[in-house]
C-alpha positions in Angstrom: 90.3 102.3 -86.7 89.2 102.7 -83.2 91.0 100.6 -80.3 89.5 99.3 -77.3 91.0 98.4 -74.0 90.2 96.2 -71.4 91.2 96.7 -67.8 91.9 95.0 -64.9 89.0 95.8 -62.5 91.3 95.8 -59.4 94.3 97.6 -60.4 93.3 99.8 -63.6 96.3 97.8 -65.3 95.4 97.0 -69.3 94.0 93.6 -69.7 94.5 91.7 -72.9 95.4 93.2 -76.6 94.0 96.1 -77.8 90.8 95.3 -79.8 89.4 97.0 -82.9 85.9 98.8 -82.9 83.6 98.0 -85.5 83.1 100.2 -88.5 79.5 100.9 -89.2 80.4 99.0 -92.6 81.4 95.9 -90.3 78.2 96.8 -88.3 76.6 96.6 -91.2 77.6 93.9 -93.0 77.0 92.0 -89.3 73.5 93.0 -89.3 72.9 91.5 -93.0 74.3 88.1 -92.6 72.0 88.0 -89.6 69.0 88.6 -91.0 70.3 86.0 -94.3 70.2 82.8 -91.5 67.4 84.2 -90.3 65.0 83.3 -93.2 66.1 79.4 -92.6 66.0 80.1 -88.8 62.9 81.2 -88.4 61.1 77.9 -89.9 63.9 75.5 -87.8 62.3 72.8 -85.5 62.5 73.4 -81.8 65.0 69.7 -82.1 67.5 72.2 -84.3 66.8 75.2 -81.8 67.1 73.2 -78.7 70.5 71.5 -79.6 72.1 74.4 -80.8 71.4 75.9 -77.2 72.2 72.9 -75.2 75.7 72.5 -77.4 76.2 76.5 -76.1 76.0 75.4 -72.5 78.1 72.8 -72.5 80.5 75.2 -74.4 81.4 77.6 -71.6 80.9 74.6 -69.3 83.8 73.2 -70.8 86.0 76.2 -71.0 85.1 77.2 -67.2 88.0 78.1 -65.6 89.8 80.4 -68.8 86.0 81.9 -68.1 85.9 82.5 -64.9 89.9 83.7 -64.8 89.1 86.4 -67.3 85.9 87.3 -65.9 87.6 87.7 -62.7 90.6 90.1 -63.9 87.8 92.4 -65.5 84.9 92.6 -63.4 86.6 91.5 -60.3 83.2 89.9 -58.7 85.2 86.9 -57.6 85.5 83.3 -58.8 82.6 81.9 -56.2 80.4 84.8 -57.9 81.1 83.5 -61.4 81.4 79.9 -60.9 77.6 80.6 -59.9 77.0 82.8 -62.9 78.1 80.4 -65.2 75.9 77.5 -63.8 73.3 80.2 -64.1 73.9 80.8 -67.7 74.1 77.2 -68.5 71.0 76.5 -67.2 69.0 79.4 -69.0 70.6 77.8 -72.0 69.1 74.3 -71.1 66.1 75.7 -69.8 65.0 77.6 -73.0 66.5 74.3 -75.1 63.4 72.5 -73.1 60.9 74.8 -74.0 62.3 75.0 -77.8 62.2 71.0 -78.2 58.5 70.8 -75.9 57.2 73.6 -78.8 56.4 76.4 -76.9 57.3 78.9 -79.7 54.6 76.9 -81.7 51.8 76.8 -79.3 48.4 77.9 -81.1 44.8 78.3 -80.4 42.4 77.1 -82.4 39.5 78.4 -82.9 36.7 76.0 -85.3 34.3 77.3 -88.1 31.0 78.3 -86.7 28.4 78.0 -88.7 26.2 80.9 -89.3 26.3 84.7 -89.7 28.5 87.0 -87.5 28.9 87.7 -84.8 28.2 83.9 -83.6 29.3 82.6 -86.4 32.9 82.9 -87.7 35.7 80.7 -90.4 38.3 78.5 -89.3 41.1 80.4 -87.3 44.3 79.4 -85.6 45.8 82.5 -83.9 50.1 81.2 -83.8 53.0 83.1 -83.6 56.3 84.3 -85.5 59.4 84.9 -84.8 60.3 88.5 -85.2 63.4 88.4 -86.8 67.4 89.7 -86.1 67.7 91.0 -82.6 70.0 93.4 -81.3 71.6 92.4 -78.1 73.0 94.9 -75.4 75.1 92.9 -72.9 75.5 94.4 -69.3 77.9 95.3 -67.4 77.6 93.9 -64.0 76.2 90.3 -65.3 79.0 89.2 -67.5 77.4 85.5 -68.4 73.8 85.8 -66.8 73.3 88.9 -68.7 76.2 89.0 -72.1 76.8 87.5 -75.3 75.0 84.0 -74.3 72.7 85.1 -71.6 69.3 85.2 -71.2 68.4 87.6 -73.9 70.1 85.6 -76.4 68.5 82.3 -75.3 65.7 83.0 -75.2 65.5 84.3 -78.8 67.1 82.0 -80.4 64.7 79.8 -78.4 61.7 81.9 -80.6 63.4 81.6 -84.0 65.5 84.8 -83.6 68.8 85.4 -84.7 71.0 87.7 -82.5 73.8 90.7 -82.8 75.4 91.2 -79.8 76.3 94.7 -78.4 79.5 93.8 -76.5 80.5 95.8 -73.2 83.5 97.4 -73.0 83.4 96.2 -69.3 84.4 92.7 -70.6 85.9 92.8 -74.0 88.3 90.1 -73.4 86.1 88.0 -71.8 82.9 88.5 -74.9 85.6 87.7 -77.8 86.5 84.5 -76.3 82.7 83.8 -75.9 82.2 84.4 -79.6 84.9 82.2 -80.3 82.8 79.7 -78.7 79.9 80.3 -80.6 81.2 80.0 -83.7 83.2 76.9 -82.8 79.5 75.5 -81.6 77.5 77.1 -84.9 80.6 75.2 -86.9 79.8 71.9 -85.8 75.8 71.9 -85.9 76.3 73.3 -89.7 74.5 76.4 -88.9 75.0 80.0 -90.5 78.0 81.9 -88.9 75.7 85.2 -88.9 73.0 83.4 -86.6 75.2 84.8 -83.6 77.0 87.6 -84.3 78.8 90.7 -82.1 79.8 93.8 -82.7 81.8 96.3 -80.6 83.1 99.9 -79.7 83.1 102.4 -77.6 80.7 105.5 -76.9 77.1 104.8 -78.4 77.9 104.7 -82.0 77.9 101.1 -82.6 74.8 100.5 -80.3 73.0 103.5 -82.2 74.1 102.2 -85.9 72.9 98.3 -84.7 69.8 99.9 -83.2 69.1 101.9 -86.0 69.6 99.5 -88.7 66.3 98.8 -91.2 67.4 94.8 -90.5 67.1 94.5 -87.0 63.5 94.0 -85.8 63.8 94.3 -81.6 66.3 95.5 -79.2 67.3 93.9 -76.0 69.3 95.8 -72.9 69.9 95.6 -69.6 71.5 98.7 -68.1 71.1 102.3 -67.6 68.1 104.6 -67.8 70.0 107.0 -69.4 71.2 104.6 -72.0 68.3 102.6 -72.4 66.4 106.1 -72.4 68.4 106.9 -75.6 68.0 103.5 -77.6 64.8 103.5 -77.0 64.3 107.1 -79.0 66.4 105.7 -81.4 63.8 102.5 -81.8 60.7 104.8 -81.6 62.3 106.8 -84.6 63.1 104.5 -87.4 60.6 104.5 -90.8 59.7 101.4 -89.4 60.1 101.7 -85.4 60.9 98.3 -83.4 60.2 96.9 -79.7 62.3 97.8 -77.5 63.0 95.7 -74.0 64.8 97.3 -72.1 65.5 97.1 -68.2 66.6 99.9 -66.4 67.3 101.4 -63.2 65.2 100.5 -59.8 65.3 101.4 -56.4 64.0 98.2 -55.2 62.2 99.4 -51.8 61.7 97.6 -48.9 59.3 98.6 -46.5 59.6 96.8 -42.7 56.7 97.4 -40.2 57.5 97.8 -36.6 56.2 94.3 -36.0 58.4 92.2 -37.6 61.1 94.9 -36.8 60.9 94.0 -33.1 60.5 90.3 -33.4 63.9 90.1 -35.9 65.2 93.4 -36.2 68.8 92.3 -35.8 68.9 89.6 -38.1 66.7 91.4 -41.2 69.2 94.3 -40.2 72.3 91.8 -41.7 70.3 90.3 -44.5 69.5 93.6 -45.8 73.1 94.9 -44.5 74.3 91.9 -46.7 71.9 92.5 -49.8 73.1 96.2 -50.3 77.0 95.6 -50.5 76.0 92.4 -52.0 78.6 93.0 -55.7 79.4 96.1 -54.6 75.8 96.9 -55.0 75.9 96.7 -58.5 72.4 94.5 -59.3 69.5 95.4 -60.9 67.6 94.3 -57.7 69.4 96.4 -55.4 67.4 97.6 -52.2 68.5 101.3 -52.6 65.7 102.7 -50.4 63.9 101.7 -46.9 60.9 102.8 -45.8 59.9 102.6 -41.9 57.7 104.3 -39.7 58.5 106.2 -36.7 58.4 103.6 -34.3 60.9 102.5 -31.0 61.6 99.1 -33.0 62.4 101.2 -36.4 64.5 103.5 -34.7 66.5 99.9 -33.2 66.6 99.0 -36.7 68.1 101.9 -38.3 71.1 101.5 -35.3 71.5 97.8 -36.5 71.5 97.9 -39.9 73.8 100.7 -39.4 76.5 98.8 -37.6 76.2 95.9 -39.7 76.8 97.7 -43.5 79.7 99.3 -41.2 81.5 95.8 -40.8 81.4 95.0 -44.9 84.0 95.7 -47.3 82.5 95.9 -51.0 84.7 94.3 -53.6 86.2 96.7 -56.5 83.7 98.2 -58.9 83.5 97.0 -62.7 84.9 100.1 -63.8 86.0 103.4 -63.2 83.3 105.3 -64.7 80.7 103.2 -62.5 83.2 104.3 -59.2 82.6 107.8 -60.3 79.4 107.4 -61.1 78.3 106.3 -57.6 81.0 108.6 -56.4 78.5 111.5 -57.5 75.4 109.9 -56.6 76.5 109.5 -52.8 77.3 113.2 -53.4 74.2 114.3 -54.5 72.2 112.1 -51.6 74.5 113.8 -49.0 73.6 117.8 -50.6 69.7 117.2 -50.8 68.4 117.5 -47.2 68.8 114.3 -45.7 71.1 112.8 -42.7 74.0 111.0 -43.5 74.3 107.9 -41.0 77.1 106.4 -42.5 79.9 107.7 -45.1 83.4 106.6 -45.3 86.4 107.0 -47.6 87.1 103.9 -49.5 90.2 103.1 -52.2 90.0 104.6 -55.0 88.8 101.1 -56.8 86.6 100.2 -54.1 84.1 101.9 -51.9 82.4 102.1 -48.8 78.7 101.3 -47.9 76.8 104.5 -47.9 73.9 105.0 -45.6 71.3 107.9 -44.8 68.3 108.8 -43.7 65.4 111.6 -44.2 61.6 112.0 -43.8 58.5 111.3 -47.1 58.2 115.0 -47.3 62.0 115.6 -48.3 62.0 112.0 -50.4 58.7 112.9 -52.1 59.7 116.5 -52.6 62.7 115.7 -54.3 62.4 113.5 -56.9 66.5 113.4 -57.4 66.6 110.8 -54.1 64.2 108.1 -56.0 66.6 108.0 -58.3 69.0 104.5 -58.5 72.6 105.3 -57.0 74.3 101.8 -59.0 76.8 100.7 -56.1 76.1 99.6 -52.0 74.5 102.7 -50.9 70.9 102.9 -49.5 68.9 105.9 -48.1 65.9 104.7 -45.3 62.6 107.2 -45.4 60.9 107.6 -42.2 57.3 108.2 -42.1 54.2 108.5 -39.9 51.7 106.5 -41.8 50.6 103.7 -43.7 49.2 106.6 -46.2 52.8 108.0 -45.9 54.6 104.6 -47.3 51.9 104.6 -50.3 52.6 108.2 -51.5 56.6 107.5 -50.9 56.3 103.9 -53.1 53.8 105.7 -55.7 56.3 109.0 -55.4 59.3 106.1 -57.0 56.9 105.4 -60.0 58.3 102.6 -60.9 60.6 100.0 -59.0 61.5 96.0 -60.6 60.8 95.1 -57.2 59.1 96.1 -53.3 59.7 93.8 -50.7 57.4 94.0 -47.7 58.0 93.0 -44.3 55.7 92.2 -41.8 52.6 91.9 -43.9 51.8 88.7 -43.1 48.3 89.1 -41.5 45.5 90.6 -43.4 44.1 93.6 -42.6 43.5 96.9 -44.1 46.5 98.6 -44.0 48.7 95.2 -45.4 46.1 95.3 -48.4 46.8 98.9 -48.8 50.5 98.0 -49.1 50.6 95.1 -51.4 48.1 97.2 -53.5 50.9 100.0 -53.3 53.4 97.3 -53.9 51.8 96.1 -57.2 50.8 99.6 -58.1 54.9 100.2 -59.5 56.8 97.0 -59.2 56.4 93.4 -61.8 58.0 91.4 -58.5 56.6 91.7 -54.7 58.5 90.0 -52.1 57.2 88.9 -48.6 60.3 87.4 -47.3 64.3 87.2 -47.8 65.5 90.3 -49.9 64.7 91.7 -53.8 69.1 90.5 -54.7 68.9 86.9 -56.7 66.5 86.6 -59.0 65.2 82.7 -60.1 65.3 82.0 -63.5 61.5 80.1 -63.9 58.2 79.3 -65.3 56.1 82.4 -62.9 59.0 85.2 -63.1 58.8 88.7 -63.7 61.6 90.9 -63.9 60.4 94.0 -65.3 58.6 97.1 -63.9 56.9 100.3 -64.8 59.2 103.3 -66.1 62.3 103.9 -65.4 62.6 99.9 -64.2 62.0 98.9 -68.0 60.7 100.2 -70.7 58.0 97.7 -71.5 56.3 96.9 -68.0 54.2 93.9 -69.8 57.4 91.9 -70.2 59.7 89.8 -68.5 63.9 89.9 -69.2 64.2 86.6 -67.0 62.6 82.9 -66.9 60.5 81.1 -69.2 57.7 84.3 -70.2 61.1 86.0 -71.8 60.8 84.1 -74.9 57.2 86.1 -75.8 59.0 89.3 -76.4 60.3 88.0 -79.8 57.2 86.1 -80.7 54.2 88.1 -82.3 50.8 86.7 -82.8 49.4 85.8 -86.2 45.8 84.5 -86.9 45.7 82.0 -89.8 41.8 82.0 -91.4 40.5 79.1 -93.4 44.2 78.0 -93.6 45.3 75.1 -95.6 46.0 71.7 -94.5 49.4 71.7 -95.2 49.6 74.6 -93.1 48.4 73.5 -90.2 49.7 70.2 -90.7 53.0 72.3 -89.5 51.6 72.5 -86.2 52.5 76.8 -85.5 56.0 75.4 -86.8 56.9 78.8 -89.6 57.6 78.2 -93.0 
């Protein structure tokens, strides 16, 4: 059997005892247990689902000190950030608990019978929703709580009535196993089957591919790289019965800053943007990677201010040596693509230094590689001559989780054009602040056109994330006993 080893992110030292990777047979067994658990969980009441989600939130809060300590060793994200992320994870669990209790998954559309022949007349119809089945959930490297074992994907799938099989991320294996232990205790106390929330682990892609390809898995949920997500989506599509695969992938989150607002408060915005680029060592899916500026004196001053602000910052260690190597490779690739280097300094083996470069619109549009995400504290300034050229730059990006528009407060032809261009490529458009930080709320949309996600009509954050794991079914002339269930599956 293959063994796995966790490491301390700051030093590279082994952390915790070696762990065994799951064999193909073990993966199959865990999926089969999830399928067995789904048979009863899909018919569970909103109260039962809510009770489980609340108990899971309480479990991680009660083990906060140990969980944060483990996570800090494995990720180097720091206790302040990690405590906040644990709070967010508990909040997500309770928010979906509230939704389950309100019966959101059981909401239906009643279309009473209309006498007469079609097209005016029709039988009595009710549109309701049923859970898809066992969900393969892939933990993210950069959010060891909020997008991991008990993150938003797991919470929304459970609230929808699905069982879950989690693929633990190799960047925080000790933490993932600690979380699994807490989960198993909660399931035991609640007299729920152990297979309702299972977990598999393994290096490479074998375990993940087998999980997505398993005929009993009904959907996949993934947060990670474009390359990894695309490979798993191909597996999901190649199955004899393809399944939906909800991948949140790479994004460069362009920021468009107009001269007027830069002239008014350029120094303030430069400090704000530098902090966003550096936040979490740039290991956020919403980290701003491209800044689009008009050729204007206010933009010139902003470039100088941003360079100074970034130079003053020191990112912490990256999550894994592999992520650090990918960052170095990405920075080197940008530097060789006809750009002007504004800031590039050597960092330590674990922690890089911020990187900033500048190019013109023509070079950016021609070199499609410049629109690829560099995961880490790096950004590229793209200078444009007009709003029309700005729109060409946005179109060249193709798809992004976010676009930020600074300076579009007043309506004009240019403002309307920029809003249209931003909405064409992004799932979330900001007019103030920075894109890092994704609120968990009813109106959130965390997903966009390819390559930012595989399913731009859905979100992995916010209330409507539950919709990914529910399938509409129309019942026609249904018997009274079925209607009396008020949308709760049998």
